[in-house]
C-alpha positions as CSV (number, residue, x, y, z in Angstrom):
1,M,0.0,0.0,0.0
2,Q,1.5,3.3,-1.0
3,P,1.6,5.7,2.0
4,V,0.8,9.4,1.8
5,D,4.2,11.1,1.6
6,F,5.1,14.8,1.9
7,T,4.5,15.5,-1.8
8,T,1.0,13.9,-1.7
9,L,0.2,15.7,1.5
10,M,1.1,19.0,-0.1
11,A,-1.0,18.3,-3.1
12,V,-4.0,17.5,-0.9
13,S,-3.6,20.5,1.4
14,S,-3.2,22.8,-1.7
15,D,-6.4,21.4,-3.2
16,L,-8.3,21.8,0.1
17,R,-7.1,25.3,0.5
18,K,-8.2,26.2,-3.0
19,Y,-11.7,24.6,-2.9
20,W,-12.7,24.0,0.7
21,L,-11.7,27.2,2.6
22,P,-13.6,28.6,4.3
23,A,-16.0,25.8,5.1
24,R,-18.5,25.3,8.0
25,C,-18.1,22.2,10.1
26,E,-21.6,20.7,10.2
27,Q,-21.0,17.2,11.5
28,V,-18.2,15.0,13.0
29,Y,-18.4,11.2,12.6
30,Q,-16.0,8.5,13.5
31,R,-16.4,5.3,11.5
32,D,-13.8,3.1,13.1
33,P,-10.9,3.3,15.5
34,Y,-8.7,5.0,12.8
35,T,-11.0,7.1,10.6
36,L,-12.8,10.4,11.2
37,F,-15.1,12.3,8.9
38,I,-15.9,16.0,9.1
39,A,-18.8,17.3,7.1
40,L,-17.8,20.6,5.5
41,R,-20.1,23.0,3.7
42,T,-18.9,25.9,1.5
43,L,-21.0,28.3,-0.6
44,E,-20.7,26.0,-3.6
45,S,-20.7,22.5,-2.2
46,R,-20.8,20.0,0.7
47,G,-18.4,17.2,1.3
48,W,-16.8,14.9,3.9
49,L,-13.2,15.4,4.9
50,A,-11.8,12.0,5.8
51,I,-8.9,12.0,8.3
52,S,-7.2,8.7,9.1
53,W,-4.4,7.9,11.5
54,H,-4.2,4.3,10.3
55,P,-0.6,3.0,10.7
56,Q,-0.3,1.9,7.1
57,A,-2.7,4.4,5.5
58,A,-2.7,7.7,7.4
59,R,-4.2,10.4,5.2
60,L,-6.7,13.2,4.8
61,H,-8.9,14.0,1.7
62,I,-12.4,14.6,0.6
63,A,-14.2,11.3,0.5
64,E,-17.5,9.6,-0.2
65,P,-20.1,10.0,2.6
66,P,-19.5,7.6,5.5
67,P,-22.1,4.9,6.4
68,K,-25.0,5.9,8.7
69,R,-24.3,3.9,11.8
70,N,-24.2,4.8,15.5
71,D,-21.0,6.6,16.4
72,T,-19.8,5.4,19.8
73,F,-16.3,6.8,19.8
74,T,-15.4,9.3,22.5
75,F,-12.9,11.1,20.3
76,S,-15.5,12.1,17.7
77,Q,-18.0,13.2,20.4
78,Q,-15.4,15.6,21.8
79,L,-14.6,17.0,18.4
80,K,-18.3,17.3,17.6
81,H,-18.9,19.3,20.8
82,Q,-16.0,21.7,20.2
83,L,-16.0,22.1,16.4
84,G,-19.6,21.8,15.6
85,G,-20.9,25.0,13.8
86,L,-17.4,26.5,13.5
87,A,-15.7,27.4,10.3
88,L,-12.5,25.7,9.0
89,T,-10.5,28.8,8.1
90,Q,-6.9,27.7,7.5
91,I,-4.9,24.6,6.7
92,N,-1.2,25.2,7.3
93,S,2.0,23.2,7.5
94,I,3.6,23.6,10.9
95,A,7.2,23.4,9.5
96,P,8.9,22.9,6.2
97,W,8.9,19.2,5.0
98,E,6.9,18.2,8.1
99,R,4.0,15.9,7.4
100,V,1.8,17.7,9.9
101,L,-1.1,20.0,9.0
102,D,-2.7,22.5,11.3
103,L,-6.5,22.7,10.6
104,Q,-7.7,25.9,12.3
105,F,-11.4,26.5,13.3
106,A,-12.9,29.9,14.2
107,R,-16.4,31.3,14.5
108,R,-16.0,33.3,11.3
109,P,-13.4,33.3,8.5
110,D,-12.0,36.7,9.6
111,E,-11.7,35.8,13.3
112,P,-8.7,34.2,15.1
113,A,-8.7,30.5,15.5
114,L,-10.4,29.0,18.6
115,W,-9.2,25.4,18.0
116,H,-6.4,23.7,16.2
117,L,-6.7,20.2,14.9
118,Y,-3.2,18.8,14.2
119,V,-3.2,16.0,11.6
120,E,0.1,14.1,11.9
121,V,0.6,11.8,8.9
122,M,3.7,9.9,10.1
123,G,3.2,6.2,9.5
124,K,2.8,4.2,12.7
125,Y,3.2,7.4,14.7
126,S,0.3,9.1,13.0
127,N,-2.2,11.0,15.2
128,V,-4.9,13.6,15.3
129,I,-4.8,16.1,18.2
130,L,-7.2,18.8,19.1
131,T,-5.8,21.8,21.0
132,T,-7.0,25.2,22.2
133,A,-5.8,28.4,20.7
134,D,-2.9,28.4,23.1
135,R,-1.9,24.8,22.1
136,Q,-3.2,23.0,25.1
137,I,-4.3,19.5,24.3
138,V,-8.0,18.8,24.7
139,T,-8.2,15.4,23.2
140,A,-6.2,13.1,20.9
141,A,-7.0,10.1,18.7
142,H,-4.1,8.3,20.4
143,Q,-2.9,9.2,23.8
144,V,0.8,8.7,24.5
145,S,1.9,8.4,28.1
146,E,5.3,9.3,29.5
147,Q,6.1,5.6,29.8
148,Q,5.5,5.2,26.1
149,S,7.5,8.3,25.1
150,S,9.4,10.5,27.5
151,L,10.4,12.8,24.6
152,R,6.8,13.6,23.4
153,P,4.0,12.5,25.6
154,I,0.5,13.4,24.2
155,Q,-2.1,13.6,26.9
156,T,-5.1,15.8,27.7
157,G,-4.1,18.9,29.6
158,R,-0.5,19.0,28.3
159,M,0.8,21.5,25.8
160,Y,1.1,20.4,22.3
161,V,4.7,19.9,21.2
162,S,5.6,19.6,17.6
163,P,7.3,16.3,16.4
164,P,11.1,16.3,16.7
165,S,12.8,18.2,14.0
166,I,13.7,16.4,10.9
167,R,17.3,15.1,10.8
168,G,19.3,14.9,7.7
169,K,19.6,17.0,4.6
170,L,16.3,18.4,3.2
171,P,15.8,18.8,-0.5
172,D,16.7,22.3,-1.6
173,L,16.1,23.8,-5.0
174,A,19.2,25.9,-4.6
175,E,21.5,22.9,-4.0
176,P,24.2,22.8,-6.7
177,F,24.3,19.8,-9.1
178,Q,27.7,18.7,-8.0
179,D,26.9,18.8,-4.3
180,W,23.7,16.9,-4.9
181,C,25.4,14.3,-7.1
182,D,28.3,13.8,-4.6
183,R,25.8,13.3,-1.8
184,V,23.7,10.7,-3.6
185,S,26.6,8.8,-5.0
186,L,28.8,8.9,-1.9
187,I,27.9,5.3,-0.9
188,P,27.4,3.1,-3.9
189,G,24.1,1.3,-4.0
190,P,20.6,1.2,-5.6
191,L,19.8,4.7,-6.9
192,Q,16.3,4.6,-5.5
193,K,17.4,3.6,-2.0
194,M,20.2,6.3,-2.0
195,L,17.8,9.1,-3.0
196,V,15.7,8.2,0.0
197,K,18.6,7.8,2.4
198,T,20.5,10.9,1.5
199,H,17.6,13.4,1.6
200,S,14.9,13.5,4.2
201,G,11.3,14.0,2.9
202,V,12.0,11.8,-0.2
203,S,9.7,8.8,-0.2
204,S,10.4,5.6,-2.1
205,A,7.5,6.3,-4.4
206,I,8.8,9.8,-5.3
207,A,12.3,8.4,-5.9
208,G,10.9,5.7,-8.2
209,Q,8.9,8.2,-10.2
210,L,11.9,10.5,-10.6
211,I,14.0,7.6,-11.9
212,L,11.2,6.7,-14.2
213,A,10.9,10.3,-15.5
214,A,14.7,10.2,-16.2
215,N,14.2,7.0,-18.3
216,L,16.5,5.0,-16.1
217,P,16.0,1.4,-15.0
218,A,14.2,1.0,-11.7
219,D,17.0,-1.1,-10.2
220,I,20.0,0.9,-11.5
221,L,23.0,1.4,-9.2
222,T,24.5,4.8,-8.5
223,S,27.8,3.5,-9.8
224,D,26.3,2.7,-13.2
225,L,25.0,6.2,-14.0
226,S,26.8,8.3,-16.6
227,L,27.2,12.0,-16.2
228,A,24.4,12.6,-18.7
229,A,22.1,10.3,-16.7
230,W,23.0,12.2,-13.5
231,Q,22.2,15.5,-15.2
232,T,18.9,14.2,-16.5
233,L,17.9,12.9,-13.1
234,F,18.9,16.2,-11.5
235,Q,16.6,18.0,-13.9
236,Q,13.7,15.8,-12.8
237,W,14.7,16.4,-9.2
238,Q,14.5,20.2,-9.6
239,S,11.3,19.9,-11.6
240,W,9.8,18.0,-8.6
241,L,10.9,20.7,-6.2
242,E,9.5,23.5,-8.5
243,K,6.2,21.7,-8.5
244,L,6.2,21.6,-4.8
245,A,7.1,25.3,-4.6
246,S,4.4,26.3,-7.0
247,T,1.8,23.7,-5.8
248,S,1.5,22.5,-9.4
249,F,0.3,18.9,-9.3
250,T,-1.1,16.4,-11.8
251,P,-2.8,13.5,-10.0
252,G,-3.3,10.2,-11.8
253,W,-3.0,6.4,-11.8
254,L,0.2,4.6,-12.4
255,D,-1.7,1.7,-13.9
256,R,-5.2,0.4,-14.3
257,H,-5.0,-2.1,-11.5
258,Y,-4.6,0.5,-8.7
259,G,-1.0,-0.5,-8.3
260,G,-0.1,3.0,-7.3
261,Y,-0.7,6.7,-7.9
262,T,1.2,9.9,-8.7
263,V,0.5,13.5,-8.0
264,L,3.3,14.6,-10.3
265,G,2.0,13.2,-13.5
266,I,5.0,11.0,-13.9
267,G,4.3,7.5,-15.4
268,M,0.6,8.3,-15.4
269,A,-1.5,5.7,-17.2
270,K,-4.8,7.5,-16.5
271,P,-5.5,11.0,-15.1
272,A,-7.7,11.4,-12.0
273,E,-10.4,14.0,-11.6
274,N,-8.5,15.5,-8.7
275,V,-6.2,14.5,-5.9
276,Q,-9.2,14.0,-3.5
277,T,-11.0,11.4,-5.6
278,L,-7.6,9.8,-6.4
279,L,-6.8,9.1,-2.8
280,D,-10.4,8.1,-1.9
281,D,-10.6,5.6,-4.8
282,Y,-7.1,4.3,-4.1
283,Y,-7.4,3.6,-0.4
284,R,-11.0,2.3,-0.7
285,H,-9.7,-0.2,-3.3
286,Q,-6.7,-1.2,-1.2
287,F,-8.8,-1.7,2.0
288,N,-11.5,-3.6,0.0
289,Q,-8.8,-5.8,-1.5
290,E,-7.4,-6.5,1.9
291,E,-10.8,-7.3,3.4
292,F,-11.6,-9.5,0.4
293,R,-8.5,-11.6,0.9
294,R,-9.3,-11.9,4.6
295,L,-12.9,-12.8,4.2
296,Y,-12.2,-15.1,1.2
297,N,-9.7,-17.1,3.2
298,R,-12.0,-17.4,6.1
299,L,-14.9,-18.6,4.0
300,E,-12.8,-20.9,2.0
301,Q,-11.3,-22.6,5.0
302,R,-14.7,-22.9,6.7
303,L,-16.3,-24.4,3.7
304,K,-13.4,-26.9,3.2
305,T,-13.8,-28.0,6.9
306,L,-17.6,-28.3,6.6
307,L,-17.5,-30.2,3.3
308,A,-14.8,-32.6,4.6
309,K,-16.9,-33.4,7.7
310,L,-20.1,-33.8,5.7
311,R,-18.4,-36.0,3.0
312,Q,-17.0,-38.2,5.7
313,K,-20.5,-38.4,7.3
314,A,-22.0,-39.3,3.9
315,D,-19.4,-42.0,3.4
316,T,-20.3,-43.5,6.8
317,F,-24.0,-43.4,6.0
318,T,-23.4,-44.9,2.5
319,T,-21.4,-47.8,4.1
320,R,-24.2,-48.5,6.5
321,L,-26.7,-48.5,3.7
322,R,-24.6,-50.9,1.8
323,Q,-24.5,-53.1,4.8
324,S,-28.3,-52.9,5.1
325,D,-28.5,-54.3,1.6
326,E,-27.4,-57.6,3.1
327,A,-30.5,-57.7,5.5
328,E,-32.4,-60.1,3.3
329,S,-29.4,-62.5,3.2
330,Y,-29.5,-62.8,7.0
331,R,-33.2,-63.7,6.9
332,Q,-32.6,-66.3,4.2
333,K,-29.8,-67.8,6.4
334,A,-32.1,-67.9,9.4
335,D,-34.9,-69.6,7.4
336,L,-32.4,-72.1,6.1
337,L,-31.1,-72.9,9.6
338,M,-34.7,-73.3,11.0
339,A,-35.6,-75.7,8.2
340,H,-32.6,-77.9,9.1
341,L,-32.7,-77.9,12.9
342,H,-32.3,-81.7,12.9
343,Q,-28.8,-81.4,11.5
344,W,-27.5,-79.3,14.3
345,K,-25.2,-80.8,16.9
346,V,-23.9,-79.5,20.2
347,G,-20.6,-77.6,19.9
348,M,-20.9,-76.9,16.2
349,T,-19.1,-73.7,15.1
350,Q,-20.5,-73.9,11.5
351,I,-23.0,-75.9,9.5
352,E,-23.1,-76.7,5.8
353,L,-26.6,-76.6,4.3
354,T,-28.2,-76.7,0.8
355,D,-29.6,-73.4,-0.4
356,F,-33.3,-73.4,-1.2
357,E,-33.1,-71.6,-4.5
358,S,-29.7,-72.4,-6.0
359,G,-29.2,-75.8,-4.5
360,E,-25.6,-74.9,-3.8
361,P,-24.0,-75.7,-0.4
362,V,-24.0,-72.8,2.1
363,V,-21.7,-72.7,5.1
364,L,-23.3,-70.8,8.1
365,P,-21.1,-69.8,11.0
366,L,-22.6,-70.7,14.4
367,N,-22.1,-69.7,18.0
368,P,-21.2,-73.0,19.8
369,E,-22.6,-71.7,23.1
370,K,-26.1,-71.4,21.5
371,N,-28.4,-74.0,20.0
372,A,-29.7,-73.9,16.5
373,V,-32.8,-71.9,17.3
374,Q,-30.8,-69.3,19.2
375,N,-28.4,-69.0,16.3
376,A,-31.4,-68.5,14.0
377,Q,-32.8,-65.9,16.3
378,M,-29.5,-64.0,16.1
379,L,-29.7,-64.0,12.3
380,Y,-33.3,-62.7,12.4
381,K,-32.3,-60.0,14.8
382,Q,-29.5,-58.9,12.5
383,H,-32.0,-58.8,9.7
384,Q,-34.4,-56.6,11.6
385,K,-31.5,-54.3,12.7
386,L,-30.3,-53.8,9.2
387,K,-33.8,-53.1,8.0
388,R,-34.3,-50.4,10.7
389,A,-30.9,-49.0,9.8
390,R,-31.9,-48.4,6.2
391,A,-35.1,-46.7,7.3
392,A,-33.1,-44.4,9.7
393,V,-30.0,-43.8,7.6
394,A,-31.6,-43.2,4.2
395,P,-33.1,-39.8,5.1
396,L,-30.0,-38.8,7.0
397,L,-27.9,-39.5,3.9
398,T,-30.3,-37.5,1.8
399,A,-30.1,-34.5,4.2
400,V,-26.3,-34.7,4.2
401,N,-26.1,-34.8,0.4
402,N,-28.4,-31.8,0.3
403,E,-26.1,-29.9,2.6
404,I,-23.1,-30.9,0.5
405,S,-24.8,-29.7,-2.6
406,Y,-25.7,-26.4,-0.9
407,L,-22.2,-25.8,0.4
408,E,-20.7,-26.7,-2.9
409,Q,-22.9,-24.1,-4.4
410,V,-21.6,-21.5,-2.0
411,E,-18.0,-22.7,-2.6
412,D,-18.5,-22.3,-6.3
413,S,-19.5,-18.7,-5.9
414,L,-16.1,-18.2,-4.2
415,L,-14.2,-20.0,-6.9
416,Q,-15.7,-17.8,-9.6
417,V,-13.9,-14.7,-8.1
418,P,-10.6,-15.8,-6.6
419,A,-9.3,-12.2,-6.6
420,Y,-10.8,-8.8,-5.9
421,Q,-11.5,-6.6,-8.9
422,V,-14.6,-4.5,-8.2
423,E,-16.6,-3.6,-5.1
424,A,-19.4,-6.0,-6.2
425,D,-16.9,-8.9,-5.6
426,L,-16.6,-7.9,-1.9
427,R,-20.3,-7.3,-1.6
428,S,-20.9,-10.9,-2.9
429,L,-18.6,-12.3,-0.3
430,E,-20.4,-10.3,2.4
431,E,-23.7,-11.7,1.3
432,S,-22.3,-15.2,1.3
433,R,-21.0,-14.7,4.8
434,S,-24.3,-13.4,6.0
435,E,-26.0,-16.3,4.4
436,L,-23.8,-18.8,6.2
437,I,-24.3,-17.1,9.5
438,A,-28.1,-17.2,9.0
439,Q,-27.9,-20.9,8.2
440,G,-25.8,-21.6,11.3
441,Y,-22.6,-22.6,9.5
442,L,-20.6,-19.6,10.6
443,R,-20.3,-17.5,13.7
444,D,-21.1,-13.8,13.5
445,T,-17.8,-12.0,14.2
446,T,-18.6,-8.7,12.4
447,G,-17.7,-5.5,14.0
448,Y,-15.1,-2.7,13.8
449,Q,-11.6,-4.0,13.4
450,A,-8.4,-2.4,12.7
451,G,-7.9,-2.1,9.0
452,S,-11.3,-3.4,8.2
453,S,-12.9,-2.8,4.9
454,I,-14.3,0.5,3.8
455,A,-16.7,-0.9,1.3
456,N,-17.7,-3.6,3.8
457,R,-18.9,-1.2,6.4
458,N,-20.5,1.1,3.7
459,Q,-22.4,-1.8,2.3
460,L,-23.5,-3.1,5.7
461,A,-24.8,0.4,6.5
462,S,-26.5,1.0,3.2
463,V,-28.6,-2.1,3.5
464,Q,-29.6,-1.0,7.0
465,K,-30.9,2.4,6.0
466,A,-34.4,3.2,6.9
467,S,-35.3,3.9,3.3
468,G,-37.6,1.0,2.7
469,R,-35.1,-0.7,0.3
470,S,-34.2,-4.2,1.3
471,K,-30.8,-5.8,1.0
472,E,-32.0,-8.0,-1.8
473,T,-33.2,-5.0,-3.8
474,E,-29.9,-3.2,-3.3
475,S,-28.1,-6.4,-4.5
476,S,-30.3,-6.8,-7.5
477,E,-29.7,-3.3,-8.7
478,T,-25.9,-3.2,-8.3
479,S,-24.3,-6.6,-8.1
480,F,-25.5,-8.9,-10.8
481,R,-22.9,-9.6,-13.5
482,K,-24.4,-8.1,-16.6
483,Y,-23.5,-8.8,-20.3
484,T,-25.1,-7.8,-23.6
485,T,-25.3,-10.4,-26.3
486,P,-24.4,-9.6,-30.0
487,Q,-28.2,-9.7,-30.6
488,G,-28.7,-6.9,-28.0
489,F,-30.2,-8.9,-25.2
490,D,-29.1,-8.6,-21.6
491,L,-27.6,-11.5,-19.8
492,L,-27.7,-11.4,-16.0
493,V,-25.6,-13.8,-13.9
494,G,-26.0,-14.2,-10.1
495,R,-22.9,-14.0,-8.0
496,N,-24.1,-16.1,-5.0
497,N,-27.2,-17.9,-3.7
498,N,-28.9,-14.7,-2.5
499,Q,-28.5,-13.1,-6.0
500,N,-29.5,-16.3,-7.7
501,E,-32.8,-16.3,-5.9
502,Q,-33.3,-12.6,-6.6
503,L,-32.6,-13.1,-10.2
504,T,-34.9,-16.1,-10.6
505,F,-37.8,-15.1,-8.4
506,K,-37.7,-11.3,-8.3
507,Q,-36.1,-10.0,-11.5
508,A,-37.3,-12.6,-14.0
509,S,-40.3,-11.8,-16.2
510,D,-42.6,-14.2,-18.0
511,Y,-40.8,-13.7,-21.3
512,D,-37.2,-14.4,-20.0
513,L,-35.3,-17.6,-20.2
514,W,-33.6,-19.2,-17.2
515,F,-30.3,-21.2,-17.6
516,H,-28.4,-23.4,-15.2
517,A,-25.7,-26.1,-15.5
518,Q,-27.5,-29.4,-15.3
519,E,-27.1,-31.0,-11.8
520,I,-23.9,-29.0,-11.2
521,P,-23.4,-26.2,-8.7
522,G,-23.3,-22.9,-10.5
523,S,-24.9,-19.5,-11.0
524,H,-28.4,-18.8,-12.3
525,V,-28.3,-17.1,-15.6
526,L,-31.2,-15.0,-17.0
527,L,-31.6,-14.0,-20.6
528,R,-33.8,-10.9,-20.6
529,L,-36.5,-10.9,-23.3
530,N,-39.5,-8.8,-24.1
531,A,-42.8,-10.0,-25.6
532,G,-42.2,-11.1,-29.2
533,D,-38.4,-11.4,-28.9
534,D,-36.9,-14.4,-30.7
535,P,-33.4,-15.2,-29.5
536,S,-31.1,-16.7,-32.1
537,D,-29.3,-20.1,-31.7
538,E,-26.1,-18.0,-31.2
539,T,-27.7,-16.1,-28.3
540,L,-29.0,-19.3,-26.7
541,N,-25.6,-21.0,-27.1
542,L,-23.9,-17.9,-25.5
543,A,-26.3,-17.9,-22.6
544,A,-25.7,-21.7,-22.1
545,S,-22.0,-21.1,-22.3
546,M,-22.3,-18.4,-19.6
547,A,-24.1,-20.8,-17.3
548,A,-21.4,-23.4,-18.0
549,Y,-18.6,-20.9,-17.4
550,Y,-20.1,-19.7,-14.1
551,S,-20.4,-23.2,-12.7
552,R,-18.3,-25.8,-11.1
553,A,-17.6,-27.4,-14.5
554,R,-16.0,-24.4,-16.1
555,Q,-12.8,-26.4,-16.9
556,S,-14.8,-28.8,-19.1
557,E,-15.0,-28.5,-22.8
558,Q,-18.8,-29.0,-22.9
559,V,-21.3,-28.8,-20.1
560,P,-25.0,-29.9,-20.2
561,V,-27.1,-26.8,-19.4
562,V,-30.9,-26.8,-18.8
563,Y,-33.1,-23.8,-19.7
564,T,-36.7,-23.1,-19.2
565,E,-39.1,-20.2,-18.5
566,P,-38.7,-18.8,-15.0
567,K,-42.3,-19.7,-14.1
568,H,-41.3,-23.3,-14.2
569,V,-38.5,-22.9,-11.6
570,Y,-39.6,-23.5,-8.0
571,K,-38.1,-23.3,-4.5
572,P,-39.3,-26.2,-2.4
573,N,-40.5,-25.5,1.1
574,G,-37.7,-25.7,3.5
575,A,-35.0,-25.7,0.8
576,L,-31.7,-24.1,1.5
577,P,-30.9,-20.8,-0.2
578,G,-30.2,-21.1,-3.9
579,M,-31.6,-24.6,-4.2
580,V,-34.4,-24.9,-6.8
581,I,-36.2,-27.5,-8.9
582,Y,-37.5,-27.0,-12.4
583,K,-39.7,-28.6,-15.0
584,R,-40.4,-28.4,-18.8
585,E,-36.7,-27.9,-19.2
586,R,-34.7,-28.3,-22.4
587,V,-31.0,-29.3,-22.5
588,I,-28.4,-27.5,-24.5
589,W,-24.6,-27.9,-24.5
590,G,-22.6,-24.9,-23.1
591,Q,-19.0,-24.3,-23.9
592,P,-17.1,-22.4,-21.1
593,Q,-14.3,-21.5,-23.5
594,Q,-16.8,-19.6,-25.7
595,A,-18.0,-17.6,-22.7
596,Q,-14.4,-16.9,-21.6
597,A,-13.6,-15.6,-25.1
598,F,-16.7,-13.4,-25.1
599,I,-15.8,-11.9,-21.7
600,D,-12.2,-11.3,-22.7
601,R,-13.4,-9.3,-25.7
602,L,-15.3,-6.9,-23.6
């Protein structure tokens, strides 16, 4: 995760000063232990200033509105009490090259500040501190006792002390080329590392971008640079310092996979609207990706454990049923023994008799401590026991197999998206987790956690809004996979059991066609049609291929797919989520490779 360095902080603060000063503080809300939101209103607009002191993602920027949930944090309540209704009048740096901003609040823009909110963006030492006009600490996001730091304790009632002065050489636009070159090349090593070590305030990201702008290899050594290369790099160095001095920034993405961002326009693959949306999108994506991996691994491991236990149980029941198939043979042996009681002798351990039907000799083992009648009774009892076992075990095996099918369906929804790409992927996992909790397969451990997902909490809040819209409606509007066939028809694909049911029983019309891999866990696919539409064979084949691709058989060359009208698809009473039955179906062969090629062309 790319941290907010000094350059990025200057870009953000410059943009905030330009568009968000002065602004009235209308609301203060804390979403989690590391993130605070301040609602700001200017004459032209209203927005939320996100301030985070997260150890790996400390930052501040204008962000999307936070979720509407109860705020139980003391820190935000104190800020709300002190800052509510005041105006944010100034945003200043407390010292050159310090990653600390002083947000000043006053009654009116032309009046002196009553409160200072110091935002310290310093990695694991990040903090947010509210002080009075005379710098007395009123509250802090993270209190630091004298035992934790004798140099700079941060506690209510103490005076605010700025962070220790930066040690080392600071970048200077007036520094001569030869002095700069000698300093960077004094100790041979990787150029990027030396730029960071020899000058304070230079982050690894900035050093890498300067090397890229100079058209040098990322891993080049200082000893391998020619004089011309040094001069080109120095030009980029000075260009960077000039942009800082003039607050001239160009925010954008380094690549389309959110691998990093730039505020200098160097190596930019796609420009961003502004630095605020750039940071908001980047960190939301990074936290969503982190949450996706965490939740995916949790669900994957839980499903593997559950399925292993259920399959072992199914094997046990199957073995018992197989044994019960021998029940009739025990009755036949008992009848045979009863018909030949006269042949039994005391102390016999076995007896050879002629089978009634085949006429072949049959050897029956005997208990020498029991007579012939008692041995026959033992065989009759075994016969009855096995018959009762079949009656008891058969429904248990059916129930276990139904559970296995259901959990395999949930597992398949995970296998379809092994890596995070869009927020709908995380939302789908959240829905699957909620479903497993509701079905009793998973414990509910949701709650605010350090580093937890932004989109996760936003989504949980959005579905709890008192707007009359249900979770299912929210999902159906935003989360289905949607494709358009060459014939112009929409194809909707469910991501999980919840969406499958919404697709089939809420979204489908009488004119649509419903597709599903035959007797294979997979997604429900809906081909949207209007009255009178006549889908071509190509469209039907594509829909079938989509159903095959989004199923457990996606690695096969051909997969049997059933399709029918949605009105012929039913959910039996008591059935687990996503489990349906259908009738009047037709079978068509789907080709997952065809669906993959179609998706790749989009």
